[in-house]
N, C-alpha and C positions, 0 to 999 in steps of 0.2 A: 918732665919739668913743667910746672905751671906757668902759663903766660899771664902776666899782669898787664892789663891794657888800661891806659889812662883815658877816661871819657872827657873829651874837651867841652862837653855841654856844661860842665861845672867849673871850667877855667874862667879866669878874668878876661873877658873879651877885649878889654882895652889894652891888655898886655899879652896877647895870645902867643906871640913868638917867644917871649920870655918864659911863659908858662910851659911851652914845649921844651925849651932848654932846661928848665928846672926839673921837669919830669924825666927827661933823658938822663940828666946827671944823677937822678935818684934811682936809676937802673930799672925803670919800667921796661916792658918788652915791646910795646906797641902803643899806638894811639887810636882811639875810637871816635869816629865822627858821626854824630847823629844828625841826619839831614831831614828836616821837617818842613811841611808845606802849609800849615795852618788849616788843612782840610781833614786829613786822616787823623791828625792830632791837633789840639788847639794851641799850637805854638809854632814859631818860626825859628829855624836854627840851621846854620852852616850850609855851604854849597860846594860844588866841585872846585870853585875858585879858591876856597880856603885850603884845600889839599895842595894846590899848586903854590899858594903863597907861603904855606908853612913848611914845605919840603926843604927849604934851605936851612932850616933850624935843626934838623935831625935826619939821620939815615934810618931810623927805626921804621918798621912796617906801619902802614896806614890801613885801618879797617873802617869800612863805611857801613852804616845802617840806614837804609832808606825807609823812613817812617812817613810815607806820603802815599797819596791815593792813586798815582799814575806812574809807577816805576817803569812801565813799558815805554812811556813817552819821554822819560828823562835820561834813560841809560846812555843814550848817545851823547849826552853832555860830558861824559867821562872820556878821558883819553887813555890810551894804553900806558900802563905804568902808574897812573894816578893812585890807585889803591891796590893793595895786595889781597884783600878780601872784600867782597861786596855782599852784604846781607839784605835780603828782601823779605817783606812780611807775607806769609802764606795767604792771608785773607785779602791781599791786594792784587793777586796775580790772576790774569786772564788765562794765559797759557804758560804755566811754570817752566816747562822744558824749553820753550822758546827763549825766555829771558835767561835761563841758565846758560844756553849756548852763547848768547850775546855777552854775558859776563865773562865767559871763558875766552871769547874773542879779544877781550880787553887785556887778557893775561892775568886775570884775577881768579881767586878761588871763589867758589859758590857757597854762600851761606843762606840758610832758610830759617826764618824767625817765627816763633809762636808767641802769641799773646799769653798772658797768665791764665786766661780762661780756656784756651784751646787744649784739648787732650793731645798728648805727645804722639799717640799712634796715628795722628793725621799725616805725619811725615812719611809713613811707611811706603806709599806709592813712589816716593822720590828719594828714598834713603840711599839708593845706589848711585845717585846722580849729584850728590852734594858733598862738600868738603867739611861743612860745619853746620851744626844745629845750635841756634841761639835761642835760649829760653829766657823769657822776660819774667822777672819776679815782681814787677809793678805794672801799672798802666803806662803805656808809652807816652812820652811827651814832656815830662817834667822830672827833674832830678830831686833828690832829697826825700823820696818816698820810702816807706817801710816795706820790706820784702813780704810778699804773701806767704803765709805759713805752709801752703802746699808745694812751694817751690822745691824744697829738698826732696820730697817724694817724686816730683816730676824729673828732677835730675837723675835720681837713682834709677827710675824706670827707663829713661833714655840711655843711660850707661849700660844697663843690662841688655837692652835691645841691640845696641851697637856691638857689644861683645858677643852676643849670641850669633849675630850675623857675620862676625869676624871682619868688621869694616874699620877702616882707618879714618874716622870722622871725629873732629874735635867737638867738644861740648862747651859752648860759651854761655855765661850767665850774666845778665845785666839787670840792675835794679835793686837798690837797698842793701848792697853788700858792704859790710863794715867789719871792724876787727872782732866784733862779738860773734858774727856768723860765718866769716870767711872760711874758717877751719872746717866747719860742717859742710859748706858748699863744696869744698875741694874733696872732702872724704866721700861724698856721694858720687863723685865721678866728673866733676867740672874740670876742664883742662885749661880754660881761659876765663879769668875773673875780670870783669869790666867794672872799674871803680871810678866814680866821679867826685862827689862831694867829700868822701872820706879821704881821698888823696889830695885834692887841691886845697882843702881847708886845713890840712895838716901843717903844723909848723916845722915838722921834721919828716918830710916825705921819704927821704932815703931810709930813715930808721923804720918807718912804717912798712916800706917794701921789704926790708930785711926781716921784719917780724913775720910777714906773710910767708916768706920763703922758709923760715924756720918751721912754721906751722906745717907747710907742705912736706918737709922732710920727715915729719912724724906722723903724717896722715896715712 
């Protein structure tokens, strides 16, 4: 079953709690928190405090994506149970295995993220040590971008690699996913679609989610 994760980067920040309730009622599966520092990407967004403040509005899993230059220095800001998955950017890690251990100490699953320029086989040395591979279809930092045309090929490559190694690793995809391309994203092997603008700008979020589930049933 596909996981539809609502990216709060695209939510109305003045009504964040209401947005979480709206998406929960629309039957999304999880919430995606992009945390940005203004250094690794030219934007500022969300903090561990948002996780704690929004927890009272839903019981759905929280997913964190650290888009910042010093993940090793900030991981201690998280408390056990804050997030169910924490994704870190491969190109920001000094000692990947060390931060993987620290993430697991928090009780979270380990996610490893690739930019749209990085070849998928860069994850091979760590493939046995992660729970999720997050493939970005756009430049990190801002919502509403168009998915890079090579993204589908990269998803397919990752899916074959994981299947060949008989690993239980989810493939998440973030960036530029909409109703036009989501069916193809799923058919290439994506198991978690992260959607922001398409979801939160929809007048009928529940209907959109049902549409995606129907697509998945035929993929």
